[in-house]
Steps between C-alpha positions, in 0.01 A plus 500: 500500500638838399583758767214738575549875467234737628504854368343772713378785282390482138627822348773514236755376753291205620377400157851513355623275781210261442575469129870440565423248775267307272760496223755358744267218599370612840151443637389865510215662690421877499310666784389864516301676773351728233368455148726362228505698177337321208817516291694313769217248549516416130875441520467277806206304355679446169772306684269325744634690802260487796409831663266663749397863550331720762652306786773261612434133582753406767469129433604557137785731597661337803565173313749677271863394468583859419311829486562788262364813664378815329714797608182680604423255783643615836656249737268610781186357334335199663561300184876556505516434873333164437744425216801586716365295790477198267863554394428513126780644289401843358658694215396778263442485126831676425686228691302229323579649160869522587504130585434422131657803332811312392789685340417869488600842626251668732476871573291556815385855569350621827451823693219705648467714187596476136495120471269477201654782301850362559388147414331616180801711403755227574296254293465753218873575486584129481221418254585780257864389519393161365535289814270205575325662797166458679329726754278402790467447873294768666427655159354321199531122495597299805852357510358147512306560179811638327702197610228267370504674161876462477540136611375175357263284707676273748440134403636374831314475834515825697756542775405710800808702596409589856863550593770597252741222420867573573572311179310756290578850631293790366807639322492204262185641345677820404728561209709800396366820347494336157189301599247492214209514743440796734213572738438853627279472810333763711492356852294645786584470868214251539654279232844533657364375833436157347838452330742227606752411225416760234822654375504779241804577289428872547292649780390860541396667824369836381393658828332423831235731643215416740242291315277202580582553868164347592643169369825540698364570849551874435875448539713654224789267586287199411418652162865590433611146585242366256632714215857386551391137444535573127878457541511239775612211274728694270871431504810503286425597141173675588426873517285715729416856387423729796386855569796675663284785627230296674546531876310182583721299263816658643399445863400137451818407316713679759373265770431197276785487245427132439168599337681557168807283444523525121650783295328834564447792268384821667296756304584848632332836454828639368453276195156647426533861390337732247288223353796268441594163651874447526644154565864518598719710274407322180125536449251787495133467404256783425178428693349850475422437132303181578152435642648442846407813694593603854810444716376160617490370143856620448597262780281218363670539162844486663417160654362358175803627306740335744321167466511520121871585505566208738337267248723630223259729312679759289453863617366602159224240522417613854465856376263389223291311756478803728363716219236246394377421852146598598418528870244248633144615581395634841847641568504875435294419191393813313133435418373820339515877480157660522448877493862554594486255794732197492367174647752245631427145618748384766271238655797269569627752758374301800742639760628835623841480337363441151260794543794721597668412169181577309445838667865580432472406131209739425605863450153665488242562777347166601149389587591184687266198514603288799360228724399137527580221743768631735800273560636671809608811309696783655419803283758720674758481217242649261415811703754736344449394140120501533513849649718615210357316196136410579218754466207271592442147631232254390464201734382177338438231757266350756686654795685826431535617861878448522564696181270784606658516845851515351446754223190686618701752702653630174169670421501365147166394346427136595211302349387149596379258229403131490564405136730574210230695318426715805872566545551597136196729505622667819853541360366650178319761707816592690750500211573798279687540173866418556432264792557126525254253651709219648357171621774380736314327785773401752268217605385156392193487278299225664246718682332610175674312218617152406863610466711796392438419130125514560541832684710647219264363236193652667689829534569506125141402419371781720719751316352385169152525651533862609643602162180383328247627756 
């Protein structure tokens, strides 16, 4: 009888793991406490993979040989406490994909802000240079799905690797920079928490600012430790690209030097000047002429450029890739200009630090749309820039009391709204020619929306609505 794998969560991550598990010969069962999307149901049904939705059946879960957990499931849930009490081995989908990735080079990118843009840019630079590269993880396709698409089905019985064999060290799955197969993965802190043997060839730690503290017992140190797991298995021949000006990164490494034992490359502010990224004395890249706007994107570009150079991409090809790159949606996305008012969708800005970058990147008076599900935010770092750059505030959330308490004393107009359409209508009434309406929420979206994409999409739809009514 084949080993039984139970997958908790049926999103892209869980479904990708289920498909890979089935291809490798496991007895697979998928369980989700919510509804499973029809597209994923069809994929599971097509391969005869059993599933359940709108609840977990403990008897079908606790008989697993191994559990692959969705990164969105906290350890403190009753379900996970029951799993841990039973002693079942638990990993994440990224770890499961790595188990079968074979010979490849992996670039793993994490940080509180800029992950997706840097992932997309790194992928674009490698792809336009002609490399055999795939993008996934926390953006796009799951790693497990990518691995499945790039490996042939395993004709042999599955082997459950609960403990890594000393005879097959993780380094044996890695080959030099000339590897024909490259994965560029965006990896969140939640995904990092479930890693065990995953070892990227290149890791990036872009920045660490308070985020998701509700998941980390409101202790920043716990969150910082989680982010550094991206480099925990790296060693000789690997590379970690780090932000030299991030205080949380500096402080952690000062007291935990063993957190990064591979070669380090530090990206410094002195290398990012006048719209140019300089790498050593040999290379200089013009970012000001590209679609990457704002100081934070100058840094993101520097990290992507370093990764491309490390993989042997010629500087001329990197430059061509920079000029052809288009920024991903919901990240300082210019939506429209209506009656002299610019509308920008920055729905992905779900924490204070990313909002600071957005407010800094806009050089006209701002009507700021903010709010959502608070994640333990401290809005203090925004006080000066809001006072200077923001002319009016539109709150969009179920509970806006913290935002109003923090910024109300500035005597700027503040309006409360409960939907994207209400927020857009309120902002339109406050904005004048030459202003910018900026959706940069600083909060999670789950109080009113399915996710940040849904929030940004409804924002754009509302802008179209008011232009025709």
